[in-house]
C-alpha atoms as one frame of an Amber mdcrd trajectory, in Angstrom:
protein
  14.473  27.035 -17.731  11.873  25.823 -15.636  11.729  21.966 -14.948   8.712
  20.365 -13.400   9.475  16.685 -14.272  10.035  14.209 -10.856  13.645  13.672
 -11.420  16.883  15.414 -11.112  17.473  18.768 -12.417  18.984  18.570 -15.669
  21.731  21.350 -14.256  22.588  18.907 -11.617  25.054  17.436 -14.879  28.088
  18.986 -15.532  31.787  18.815 -14.429  31.925  17.489 -10.830  28.008  17.075
 -10.790  26.160  13.798 -11.359  27.211  11.092 -13.449  25.165  10.577 -16.845
  23.548   7.516 -17.046  21.395   5.653 -19.817  19.122   2.380 -18.961  21.342
  -0.314 -20.112  24.962   1.672 -19.428  27.444  -0.594 -17.780  28.906   1.116
 -14.747  31.890   0.324 -13.060  32.259  -2.428 -16.072  29.906  -4.443 -13.985
  26.605  -2.948 -13.447  24.083  -3.284 -15.820  21.057   0.086 -15.283  18.037
  -1.124 -15.699  15.455   1.089 -13.799  15.807   4.424 -11.680  15.323   3.835
  -8.232  15.400   7.414  -6.798  17.374  10.562  -6.526  18.493  13.569  -4.372
  20.897  16.507  -4.382  23.701  14.906  -5.120  22.916  11.253  -6.143  20.882
   9.042  -8.761  20.167   5.933  -7.221  19.513   2.862 -10.014  17.818  -0.708
  -9.852  20.898  -2.508 -12.111  22.482  -6.422 -12.379  25.240  -7.261 -10.958
  27.008  -9.095 -13.927  29.671 -10.579 -10.528  26.395 -11.752  -8.264  28.263
 -10.912  -5.390  25.255  -9.565  -3.292  22.653 -11.386  -5.689  21.242 -10.727
  -8.712  20.046  -7.241  -7.974  21.251  -4.595  -6.310  20.796  -1.067  -5.566
  23.488   1.111  -6.689  24.060   5.151  -5.441  26.178   7.108  -7.717  27.395
  10.092  -6.272  27.955  13.314  -8.316  31.862  13.551  -8.589  32.601  16.591
  -6.387  30.591  15.066  -3.698  32.649  11.871  -4.004  35.531  13.670  -3.214
  34.288  14.970   0.057  36.243  13.013   3.164  32.895  12.106   4.492  32.339
   9.493   1.471  36.087   8.013   2.218  34.943   7.040   5.895  32.618   4.741
   7.081  33.756   4.850  10.589  30.630   6.416  11.756  28.543   4.263  11.025
  30.799   1.296  12.336  28.777   0.978  15.642  25.506   0.399  13.564  27.392
  -2.049  11.131  28.914  -4.027  14.380  24.938  -4.245  15.899  23.920  -5.801
  12.756  26.916  -8.139  12.693  26.398  -9.476  16.573  22.561  -9.296  16.346
  21.854 -11.513  13.289  21.420  -8.576  10.944  18.083  -7.874  12.281  18.169
  -4.799   9.502  17.558  -2.035  11.107  20.254   0.039   9.257  21.136  -0.421
   5.993  24.541   0.235   4.952  26.606  -0.140   2.077  27.558  -3.601   1.217
  30.317  -2.407  -1.063  32.119   0.577  -2.696  33.214   0.953  -6.122  34.299
   4.163  -8.407  33.196   4.545 -11.920  34.806   7.529 -13.850  32.340   9.534
 -16.458  33.025  12.847 -18.529  31.914  14.214 -15.834  34.369  12.999 -12.936
  35.165  10.291 -10.889  32.192   8.998  -8.979  31.773   6.896  -5.692  29.328
   4.379  -6.485  27.506   2.744  -3.145  25.962  -0.782  -3.388  22.979  -1.800
  -1.462  20.418  -4.230  -1.175  17.185  -3.538  -2.862  14.280  -2.398  -0.730
  10.386  -1.803  -1.147   8.962   1.556  -1.004   9.723   4.374   1.008   7.219
   6.020   4.045   7.585   8.958   1.935   5.275   7.006  -0.810   2.884   5.527
   1.613   0.967   8.253   2.908   0.434  11.113   0.485  -2.606  13.487  -0.643
  -3.907  10.379  -2.566  -2.872   7.517  -1.020  -3.116   7.263   3.236  -1.975
   4.353   5.029  -4.279   2.062   7.277  -4.303   2.854  11.064  -3.404  -1.393
  11.284   0.171  -0.314  10.363   0.663   3.058  11.920   1.616   2.197  15.692
   3.513  -0.929  14.320   5.717   1.335  12.414   5.918   4.108  15.009   7.009
   1.063  17.331   9.765   0.224  15.214  11.141   3.931  14.445  11.267   4.643
  17.820  13.083   1.449  18.631  15.112   1.861  15.951  16.395   5.327  16.778
  16.749   4.232  20.367  19.193   1.493  19.398  20.817   3.832  17.113  21.382
   6.777  19.653  22.609   4.365  22.403  25.708   3.107  20.055  26.285   6.771
  19.732  25.629   7.778  16.267  23.080  10.141  14.967  21.251   9.945  11.434
  21.067  14.020  11.119  18.837  13.474   8.099  15.914  11.298   9.369  12.538
  11.599   6.983  10.047   9.564   5.668  12.613   9.582   2.165  14.843   7.841
   4.445  12.956   4.956   5.831  11.936   2.002   4.021   9.999  -1.400   4.153
  12.256  -4.646   3.743  11.412  -7.109   1.128   9.928 -10.320   1.964  12.730
 -12.381   0.002  15.092 -10.823  -3.369  13.949 -10.102  -6.452  16.516 -12.313
  -7.960  13.934 -14.563  -8.900  12.293 -12.022 -11.607  13.535 -12.111 -15.364
  13.655  -8.125 -16.622  10.604  -9.329 -18.393   8.846  -9.737 -15.270  10.103
  -6.637 -13.744   8.731  -4.707 -16.708   5.323  -6.604 -16.629   5.592  -4.990
 -12.503   6.866  -1.497 -13.340   5.399  -1.136 -17.066   8.488   0.522 -19.172
  10.615   2.759 -18.178   9.535   6.508 -18.433  11.777   9.293 -19.798  12.423
  12.855 -20.357  14.576  13.999 -23.248  16.940  17.001 -22.351  17.812  18.367
 -25.878  16.561  21.730 -25.390  18.973  22.143 -21.997  22.190  20.985 -23.378
  22.430  21.850 -27.119  26.263  21.737 -27.191  28.104  18.318 -28.199  29.300
  16.138 -25.966  26.736  17.213 -23.312  27.414  16.564 -19.586  23.939  15.487
 -19.228  22.634  11.724 -20.569  20.145  12.169 -23.571  17.173  11.633 -20.943
  16.606  11.866 -17.498  14.445   8.439 -16.087  11.650   8.775 -14.115  11.584
   6.633 -10.786   9.522   3.754 -10.184   6.892   2.996  -7.961   8.137   0.341
  -5.610   4.774   0.503  -3.937   3.948  -1.884  -7.121   5.420  -5.099  -6.175
   3.280  -7.536  -5.202   2.404  -7.464  -1.823   3.667 -10.699  -1.093   7.273
  -9.067  -1.640   7.119  -6.843   1.187   7.120  -7.233   4.724   5.995  -4.814
   7.531   9.827  -4.742   8.926  10.948  -0.653   8.268  14.655   0.145   8.136
  16.651   3.181   8.613  18.709   4.188   5.487  20.829   6.709   3.967  23.641
   7.673   6.521  25.397  10.190   4.559  25.065  12.634   6.826  25.213  10.630
  10.080  27.767  11.776  12.667  28.854  10.416  16.199  26.512  12.105  19.112
  30.092  13.255  20.862  31.307  15.230  17.920  28.342  16.792  16.465  28.879
  19.172  13.799  28.311  23.073  14.780  26.075  23.888  11.417  22.793  24.224
  10.005  21.289  20.563   9.298  21.150  19.250   6.097  17.993  17.896   6.793
  14.478  19.221   4.882  13.597  22.641   6.105  10.189  20.866   7.686  11.860
  18.428   9.935  14.402  21.143  11.512  14.756  21.009  14.991  14.342  24.921
  16.505  17.606  24.454  18.715  19.584  23.938  15.167  17.767  27.066  13.391
  18.794  29.226  16.031  21.752  27.608  17.742  23.515  25.327  15.149  22.751
  22.538  17.881  23.179  19.271  16.651  22.652  15.691  18.442  20.374  13.057
  19.564  17.505  15.792  20.874  16.988  16.556  16.633  17.081  13.523  15.964
  13.826  12.974  18.308  12.134  16.148  16.735  12.108  14.865  13.134  11.270
  11.636  14.836   8.142  13.409  15.984   7.663  15.012  12.601   7.480  11.205
  11.218   5.052   9.959  13.332   2.588  12.388  12.657   3.491  11.845   8.520
   2.301   8.614   9.486  -1.101   9.830  10.196  -1.449  12.831   8.005  -0.562
  13.475   4.465   1.658  16.904   5.215   4.257  17.582   7.351   3.024  18.777
  10.728   5.675  22.077  10.268   5.083  22.833   6.512   5.177  26.184   5.821
   3.961  27.872   3.084   7.365  30.373   2.238   8.423  27.912  -0.288  10.537
  26.010   1.929  13.214  27.378   4.334  14.226  27.841   7.849  12.435  31.049
   8.477   9.159  29.220   6.830   9.693  26.251   9.533  10.347  28.517  12.484
   7.469  30.812  11.886   5.105  27.408  11.601   6.981  26.243  15.011   6.259
  29.375  16.351   2.399  29.370  15.487   2.066  25.802  17.037   4.225  25.996
  20.441   3.650  29.770  21.248   6.643  29.344  23.796   9.822  30.544  21.874
  12.419  32.304  23.837  12.347  35.999  23.409  16.058  35.606  21.851  15.025
  33.339  19.073  11.824  35.770  18.597  14.560  38.581  17.678  16.505  36.336
  15.679  18.065  37.477  12.193  17.246  36.020   9.507  18.707  37.010   6.099
  16.749  35.695   2.805  15.028  33.391   4.903  17.974  31.691   6.520  19.507
  32.321  10.120  22.134  34.661  10.495  24.949  33.406  12.634  27.393  35.649
  11.927  28.093  39.213  12.363  25.512  41.399  11.681  26.401  43.714   8.332
  25.000  47.170   8.209  23.066  48.128   4.777  21.197  44.670   5.224  17.427
  44.808   6.400  17.443  41.382   8.454  13.950  40.162   9.392  13.163  38.491
  12.493   9.971  35.997  13.915   8.547  39.637  15.552   7.818  40.905  12.217
   5.563  38.277  11.354   1.516  38.342  11.652   0.911  34.588  13.890  -1.741
  32.586  12.547  -4.456  31.853  15.058  -5.832  28.541  15.776  -2.831  26.480
  15.084  -1.770  23.680  18.196  -0.931  20.174  18.858  -4.988  19.991  19.535
  -6.210  21.325  16.135  -3.285  19.561  13.849  -4.097  16.062  15.626  -7.837
  16.931  15.281  -7.562  17.001  11.421  -6.298  13.851  11.224  -8.597  11.071
   9.659  -7.800   7.664   9.042  -9.128   5.270   6.429 -10.947   2.127   6.815
  -9.141  -1.318   5.775 -10.966  -3.814   3.839 -11.917  -7.253   5.630 -10.648
  -9.217   3.368  -7.960  -8.629   0.084  -6.958 -10.618  -2.918  -3.650 -12.510
  -2.946  -2.679 -10.176  -6.471  -2.893  -6.775  -4.808  -0.111  -4.353  -5.237
   2.144  -3.533  -2.233   0.540  -0.241  -2.203  -3.234  -1.807  -2.593  -2.232
  -3.803   0.672  -1.098  -1.050   3.181  -2.545   2.016   1.891  -6.187   3.054
   0.642  -6.338   5.474  -2.585  -7.982   8.948  -2.273  -8.947  10.900  -5.297
  -7.935  13.970  -5.098  -9.173  17.389  -7.423  -6.104  20.158  -6.919  -8.215
  22.675  -8.446 -10.812  22.140  -5.531  -9.281  20.859  -2.727  -7.274  22.202
   0.171  -5.520  21.239   3.204  -8.170  21.776   5.409 -11.039  19.238   2.972
  -9.035  16.004   3.048 -11.907  15.384   6.105 -14.259  15.249   3.130 -12.977
  11.698   1.797 -14.883   9.377   3.952 -12.536   8.983   6.436 -12.791   8.214
   9.749 -11.719  10.638  12.755  -9.540   9.343  15.186 -10.692   8.121  18.401
 -11.020  10.636  21.374  -8.771   8.854  23.811  -6.035   8.187  21.001  -6.030
  12.050  20.390  -5.231  12.374  23.851  -2.499  10.209  23.796  -1.383  11.288
  20.614  -1.372  15.190  21.551   0.701  14.403  24.447   3.291  12.562  23.032
   3.741  14.886  20.442   3.789  17.601  23.413   6.575  15.896  24.834   8.517
  15.456  21.720   7.933  19.125  20.124   9.772  20.890  23.324  11.547  24.018
  22.265  14.021  23.356  24.841  16.339  20.274  24.038  17.297  19.501  26.684
  13.509  18.765  28.131  12.591  16.928  24.823  11.907  13.456  25.708  14.620
  10.927  24.628  13.823   8.090  21.993  13.541   5.500  24.419  10.994   7.723
  26.341   8.998   7.877  23.123   8.820   4.300  23.126   8.230   4.106  26.715
   4.962   6.654  26.271   1.716   5.345  26.520   0.245   5.729  22.987   3.058
   3.189  21.628   2.663   1.109  24.681  -1.105   0.310  23.081  -1.615  -3.058
  21.635  -0.781  -2.893  17.802  -3.563  -4.313  15.684  -3.273  -8.092  14.828
  -0.798  -7.824  11.714  -1.941 -11.742  11.137  -5.174 -10.250   9.490  -3.630
  -7.531   7.777  -2.556  -8.772   4.325  -0.439 -11.626   2.431   2.652 -10.684
   3.331   2.252  -9.066   6.591   3.957 -10.967   9.027   7.847 -10.223   9.228
   9.642 -12.962   7.477
């Protein structure tokens, strides 16, 4: 049965799967579920009221599927201990958001790890989309913060392994604890749900009666947000001294080429993902977005079209069902390679950067505007008539020539197919494009100054 709802797929529920949670439930005999904050392949995240008030009234609770809760990876926090020590020794600057506490909850699907986190603002993924474009006043400042955070993380011997706009969020200016549940309703509106009676006719069902759609944290009043970014979700983090030899868990459009072809992980792969994010800050589609439904082969083909300097052994590398084959080849299977595909002409970094159009920010802003209105320009999009190359028609201003030249130079140094030549996060931070002075954020809105 097809599923087009922006929520976890119902078939993620079952023995060993996701925890069936409904609004108002009490999790771990302590946390009252109020809203859905997000979901992923093996967890759901909820805004909950902590009856113990150990970390404040409201916290974010990540409830992991039962099978993943038994994974040794979730039983140890040693990998991120250097980040925890950095936060402790530097007055909690908030570059890295780590779990405050962990508890367990038992459901009919198994035993679930529950990780407690502070509540944050919207993730970057929601702030630069086809119908919502981040104002330029924030772009370079965000880029500087990200490069500095990645440099710090790598200096501590930690690689993130899943660095994407979904795992970078804005910090709040102050907690939501002063808000009543009625005031939360006024901000976010009533919870949206989708019933599941057609998916699980059996009783008892392994799923809840309904799934909850995630709230839009961009609807928070702008005075609740800061411009301080933080990196979250270290579930796939690893020590740079003990990098796994495997295909990364990161979404395919952020895969570094050395990971696709040689299963290499490490700081250079994080830097590749950082470069993708820098482009994401300025354009509403990933620079290596493939047209094959999201797969390593599609990403590799886009990288090949863009860079045109991949090693011959990579061009001849076998793929099966769009995934790279790192095991001995088998007879009777028809493998494909990048050489089997016609490469599109005209794609290069100059072209992609030339596609960037930036919104102009109003001189004055309202004290009652939402965080999204403060950070972004809303752009109506008619999906029936708009294609990727027509976003320039939305009354947006092209970036300046000098800006484009520097940005292309930076991306070119990041998107080097040779991970040994690729610049480091520290070199990204020192690049002239990031050294350009940011526009004055003190005039950017009611909550723009970090607190």
